[in-house]
C-alpha positions as CSV (number, residue, x, y, z in Angstrom):
1,X,-112.0,62.1,161.9
2,X,-112.8,61.2,165.0
3,X,-110.0,59.4,167.3
4,X,-112.3,56.7,168.0
5,X,-112.8,55.9,164.0
6,X,-109.1,55.9,163.2
7,X,-107.1,52.3,163.2
8,X,-103.6,53.6,162.4
9,X,-102.1,57.0,163.1
10,X,-100.0,57.2,160.2
11,X,-99.7,56.2,156.5
12,X,-96.3,57.3,154.8
13,X,-96.1,57.0,151.0
14,X,-92.4,56.8,149.4
15,X,-89.1,55.8,149.0
16,X,-88.6,52.4,150.8
17,X,-84.9,51.9,150.1
18,X,-80.8,50.6,150.8
19,X,-78.3,52.7,152.2
20,X,-75.1,50.8,151.7
21,X,-73.4,52.4,154.8
22,X,-69.5,52.8,154.4
23,X,-67.9,50.9,157.9
24,X,-64.3,51.7,156.8
25,X,-62.0,49.8,155.2
26,X,-60.4,45.9,155.1
27,X,-57.0,44.7,155.5
28,X,-56.6,45.3,151.6
29,X,-57.6,48.8,152.1
30,X,-60.8,48.4,150.3
31,X,-63.8,49.9,151.5
32,X,-66.4,48.3,153.1
33,X,-70.5,48.8,153.2
34,X,-73.0,47.7,155.6
35,X,-76.4,46.9,154.1
36,X,-79.3,49.4,156.1
37,X,-82.9,49.7,155.4
38,X,-83.7,53.4,154.7
39,X,-85.7,55.9,153.1
40,X,-87.0,59.3,154.6
41,X,-91.2,58.2,155.0
42,X,-90.2,54.8,155.9
43,X,-87.9,55.8,158.6
44,X,-90.6,57.7,159.7
45,X,-93.1,55.5,160.2
46,X,-90.4,52.7,161.6
47,X,-89.7,55.2,164.5
48,X,-93.9,56.0,164.9
49,X,-94.1,51.9,165.3
50,X,-91.4,51.2,167.8
51,X,-93.0,54.1,169.9
52,X,-95.9,52.1,170.2
53,X,-97.9,54.0,167.4
54,X,-99.9,51.9,164.2
55,X,-97.9,52.9,160.6
56,X,-98.4,51.6,157.3
57,X,-96.4,52.0,154.0
58,X,-97.1,52.5,151.0
59,X,-94.2,52.1,148.6
60,X,-92.5,49.7,146.0
61,X,-89.2,48.0,145.7
62,X,-87.7,45.8,143.5
63,X,-88.3,42.3,142.8
64,X,-85.1,41.1,144.0
65,X,-83.2,40.2,147.2
66,X,-83.2,43.9,148.6
67,X,-86.9,44.2,148.1
68,X,-87.3,41.2,150.1
69,X,-85.3,42.7,152.8
70,X,-86.7,45.9,153.2
71,X,-90.6,44.7,153.2
72,X,-89.4,42.0,156.1
73,X,-87.6,45.1,157.9
74,X,-91.1,46.6,157.8
75,X,-92.7,43.7,159.2
76,X,-90.5,43.0,161.5
77,X,-91.3,46.9,163.2
78,X,-94.8,46.2,163.0
79,X,-95.7,48.5,159.8
80,X,-98.7,47.4,157.6
81,X,-96.6,46.7,154.3
82,X,-99.9,46.0,152.5
83,X,-99.4,48.7,150.0
84,X,-95.7,47.6,149.8
85,X,-95.5,46.7,145.8
86,X,-92.5,45.0,144.0
87,X,-91.2,46.5,140.5
88,X,-90.1,43.6,137.9
89,X,-88.6,46.5,135.5
90,X,-86.9,48.4,137.6
91,X,-84.4,47.3,140.8
92,X,-84.6,48.5,144.2
93,X,-83.0,52.1,144.6
94,X,-80.1,52.0,146.7
95,X,-77.5,54.6,147.9
96,X,-74.0,55.0,149.1
97,X,-73.6,56.8,152.5
98,X,-70.1,58.1,153.9
99,X,-69.0,59.7,156.8
100,X,-67.4,63.1,158.2
101,X,-66.0,63.7,161.5
102,X,-69.0,63.5,164.3
103,X,-71.1,61.3,162.1
104,X,-72.7,63.5,159.7
105,X,-73.5,61.9,156.5
106,X,-73.6,62.3,153.1
107,X,-74.6,60.5,149.9
108,X,-72.9,59.7,146.9
109,X,-74.1,60.8,143.8
110,X,-75.3,57.2,142.3
111,X,-78.0,57.3,139.5
112,X,-79.3,53.8,139.7
113,X,-82.5,51.8,139.6
114,X,-85.2,53.6,141.2
115,X,-87.9,51.7,141.9
116,X,-89.1,53.9,145.0
117,X,-90.7,55.7,141.8
118,X,-92.7,53.6,140.4
119,X,-95.9,53.0,142.9
120,X,-98.5,51.5,140.9
121,X,-101.8,53.9,141.2
122,X,-104.2,51.1,140.3
123,X,-102.8,48.6,142.2
124,X,-102.9,50.5,145.7
125,X,-105.6,49.9,148.6
126,X,-106.6,53.6,149.7
127,X,-108.9,52.3,152.0
128,X,-106.2,52.7,154.7
129,X,-105.5,56.2,154.5
130,X,-109.4,56.8,155.2
131,X,-108.6,54.7,158.9
132,X,-105.7,56.9,159.4
133,X,-104.7,60.0,161.4
134,X,-102.1,61.3,159.3
135,X,-100.9,60.5,155.5
136,X,-97.1,61.6,155.6
137,X,-96.0,62.9,151.7
138,X,-92.2,64.3,150.4
139,X,-90.8,65.6,147.9
140,X,-90.5,62.5,146.4
141,X,-94.4,62.3,145.8
142,X,-94.1,65.6,143.7
143,X,-92.3,63.6,141.1
144,X,-94.7,64.6,138.3
145,X,-93.6,62.1,135.5
146,X,-93.7,59.2,137.3
147,X,-96.3,56.7,138.5
148,X,-95.4,57.7,142.3
149,X,-97.2,61.2,141.5
150,X,-100.5,59.7,140.3
151,X,-100.5,57.5,143.3
152,X,-100.0,60.5,145.5
153,X,-102.7,62.4,143.9
154,X,-104.9,59.8,144.8
155,X,-104.1,59.2,148.3
156,X,-104.3,63.1,148.8
157,X,-107.7,63.1,147.7
158,X,-108.9,60.1,149.9
159,X,-107.3,61.7,153.0
160,X,-109.6,65.1,152.0
161,X,-112.4,63.0,151.7
162,X,-112.3,61.5,155.3
163,X,-110.5,64.3,157.2
164,X,-107.1,62.9,157.4
165,X,-104.4,65.1,158.6
166,X,-101.7,65.9,155.8
167,X,-97.7,66.1,156.9
168,X,-95.0,67.2,154.9
169,X,-91.2,67.1,155.4
170,X,-89.4,69.3,153.3
171,X,-86.4,67.4,153.6
172,X,-84.6,69.3,150.3
173,X,-81.4,67.3,149.5
174,X,-80.7,67.9,145.7
175,X,-80.7,70.5,143.1
176,X,-84.6,70.5,141.2
177,X,-84.3,69.5,137.5
178,X,-87.0,72.3,136.7
179,X,-89.1,75.0,138.9
180,X,-92.2,72.9,138.4
181,X,-90.8,70.4,140.8
182,X,-89.9,73.3,143.1
183,X,-93.3,74.8,143.2
184,X,-94.9,71.1,143.7
185,X,-93.0,71.0,146.6
186,X,-94.5,74.8,147.8
187,X,-97.9,73.9,147.2
188,X,-97.4,70.8,149.4
189,X,-95.6,73.0,152.2
190,X,-98.7,75.5,152.3
191,X,-101.3,72.5,152.3
192,X,-99.8,70.7,155.1
193,X,-101.5,70.9,158.6
194,X,-97.9,69.3,160.0
195,X,-94.6,70.4,158.7
196,X,-91.0,69.8,159.3
197,X,-88.3,72.5,158.1
198,X,-85.3,73.4,158.3
199,X,-83.9,77.0,158.6
200,X,-82.2,76.5,155.0
201,X,-85.5,75.0,153.8
202,X,-87.3,78.1,154.9
203,X,-85.0,80.2,152.9
204,X,-85.3,78.0,149.4
205,X,-88.9,77.2,149.6
206,X,-90.4,80.6,151.0
207,X,-87.6,83.1,151.1
208,X,-87.6,83.4,154.9
209,X,-84.7,84.2,156.6
210,X,-86.3,84.1,160.2
211,X,-88.2,81.1,161.5
212,X,-90.4,82.5,164.0
213,X,-91.7,84.5,160.7
214,X,-91.7,82.2,158.7
215,X,-93.2,79.6,161.1
216,X,-96.2,82.4,162.0
217,X,-96.6,82.9,158.0
218,X,-97.6,79.1,157.8
219,X,-99.6,78.9,160.9
220,X,-102.1,81.9,159.4
221,X,-102.7,79.5,156.7
222,X,-103.2,75.6,156.7
223,X,-100.4,74.3,159.4
224,X,-101.3,73.7,162.8
225,X,-97.8,72.6,164.0
226,X,-94.5,73.9,162.4
227,X,-91.0,71.9,163.3
228,X,-88.2,73.7,162.7
229,X,-85.1,70.6,163.1
230,X,-81.6,72.0,163.8
231,X,-79.7,69.1,164.3
232,X,-77.2,69.4,166.7
233,X,-78.8,72.8,167.6
234,X,-81.6,71.3,168.9
235,X,-85.3,72.0,167.5
236,X,-88.3,75.0,167.6
237,X,-91.7,73.4,167.5
238,X,-94.4,76.6,166.8
239,X,-98.4,76.1,167.1
240,X,-100.9,78.7,166.9
241,X,-100.6,79.0,170.9
242,X,-96.9,79.6,171.5
243,X,-93.4,78.2,170.3
244,X,-90.7,76.3,172.3
245,X,-87.4,76.0,171.9
246,X,-85.6,72.7,173.0
247,X,-81.4,72.3,173.1
248,X,-80.5,68.7,171.3
249,X,-78.8,66.1,173.4
250,X,-75.2,65.6,173.6
251,X,-74.7,61.7,172.4
252,X,-71.9,60.1,171.1
253,X,-73.0,60.4,167.4
254,X,-71.5,58.1,164.6
255,X,-74.5,58.1,162.0
256,X,-77.0,60.9,161.3
257,X,-79.0,59.1,159.1
258,X,-82.8,58.9,159.6
259,X,-82.2,61.8,162.6
260,X,-84.5,64.2,161.4
261,X,-86.9,61.4,160.4
262,X,-86.5,60.1,163.9
263,X,-87.3,63.3,165.1
264,X,-90.2,63.7,162.6
265,X,-91.8,60.0,163.8
266,X,-91.5,61.2,167.2
267,X,-93.3,64.2,166.7
268,X,-96.2,62.6,164.8
269,X,-96.2,59.7,167.8
270,X,-97.2,62.8,169.8
271,X,-99.4,64.4,168.0
272,X,-101.7,61.4,167.2
273,X,-102.2,60.7,170.3
274,X,-106.0,60.1,171.4
275,X,-107.3,63.5,172.5
276,X,-104.6,65.6,171.4
277,X,-105.8,69.1,170.0
278,X,-103.1,70.7,167.9
279,X,-104.6,73.9,168.1
280,X,-104.9,73.9,171.9
281,X,-100.8,73.1,172.2
282,X,-99.0,75.7,174.4
283,X,-95.7,76.4,174.7
284,X,-95.0,73.9,177.9
285,X,-96.8,71.1,175.8
286,X,-94.9,71.9,172.7
287,X,-91.4,72.1,174.9
288,X,-92.2,68.6,176.1
289,X,-92.8,67.5,172.4
290,X,-89.6,68.8,171.4
291,X,-87.2,67.8,174.3
292,X,-88.8,63.8,173.4
293,X,-88.9,64.2,169.3
294,X,-84.8,65.7,170.1
295,X,-84.0,62.4,172.2
296,X,-85.4,59.9,169.5
297,X,-83.2,61.9,167.1
298,X,-80.1,61.9,169.4
299,X,-80.6,58.1,169.9
300,X,-80.8,57.2,166.5
301,X,-77.6,58.5,165.9
302,X,-75.9,56.5,168.4
303,X,-76.5,53.4,165.8
304,X,-75.3,52.7,162.4
305,X,-78.2,52.7,159.5
306,X,-81.8,54.2,159.7
307,X,-84.8,52.2,159.5
308,X,-83.8,49.8,162.4
309,X,-82.0,52.2,164.1
310,X,-85.1,54.0,165.6
311,X,-85.6,54.1,169.0
312,X,-88.3,52.9,171.6
313,X,-89.8,54.6,174.7
314,X,-87.7,53.5,177.2
315,X,-84.8,54.3,174.9
316,X,-85.9,57.9,174.7
317,X,-87.1,58.5,178.2
318,X,-83.6,56.9,179.2
319,X,-81.6,59.9,177.0
320,X,-83.9,62.7,178.6
321,X,-83.1,61.3,182.2
322,X,-79.6,60.8,181.8
323,X,-77.8,62.6,179.1
324,X,-77.0,66.4,179.3
325,X,-78.0,69.0,176.5
326,X,-75.9,70.3,174.2
327,X,-75.4,74.2,174.0
328,X,-78.9,76.5,173.4
329,X,-78.6,78.4,170.3
330,X,-81.3,80.5,170.7
């Protein structure tokens, strides 16, 4: 697809959900929680939109107050919600988020309603994918015994027909129920043109302990850009003409929920600018992209929440100009 044919930079498919973020205890000692919109692929769409790109969502929420709140949050950010559907049989997915020192978050193992897996394959306007530069999927899309799986398969077929770039964020968090789920994610990794992974994910999915060697292996296949997110350690971006490492920005982080999604959104924003040829990116280009994506991720951690915490272009530029970098790890 040529740049002139695309009216969207990104279509994200997957979970749109509520993070109930712990904000401390009240006077009675009872914990208090703040309702924040989230869901990894939708956080990515939100970040790209905040930077001035054009994003669309394919998602499912409960036919409840939370679902309305989530759809409205995307609308306020300018994300196309044509393909956000309501499910009457399942409630909106929720998670409870807690924090360790330094704003590092962890999730309670709450097994509640899961409307996010119920995206109806026969009730989606797939034509929007054909007008996009990039389609983003995640491990949730490979839940093969739920409707989201068939919806994703049709979305991928539409992307292939129109030459839309495939992006995948490995985003591994929980033990797999069986090896089929893990294998489907490995296939998605091997089939993507744009990837974001951590060093732990390289080891888990590909058996690679060296991220440079692992990136080169992926670039010898379908991948054009492989980003390695290291949190406070910064990031490494590898393409076919070289690679670049940039340390993170040293901000006062209060909530790291969605920082990796902010990084991915900023990465996709950079790669989907008109005229960008991913296969021609050199080390200098990649260094600038990594620095910008690090700045967005850092800014996102200075506020609670995820989807509504994504920074705009001016804030990212301010971080790059005024905030010192953390120590290098490479």
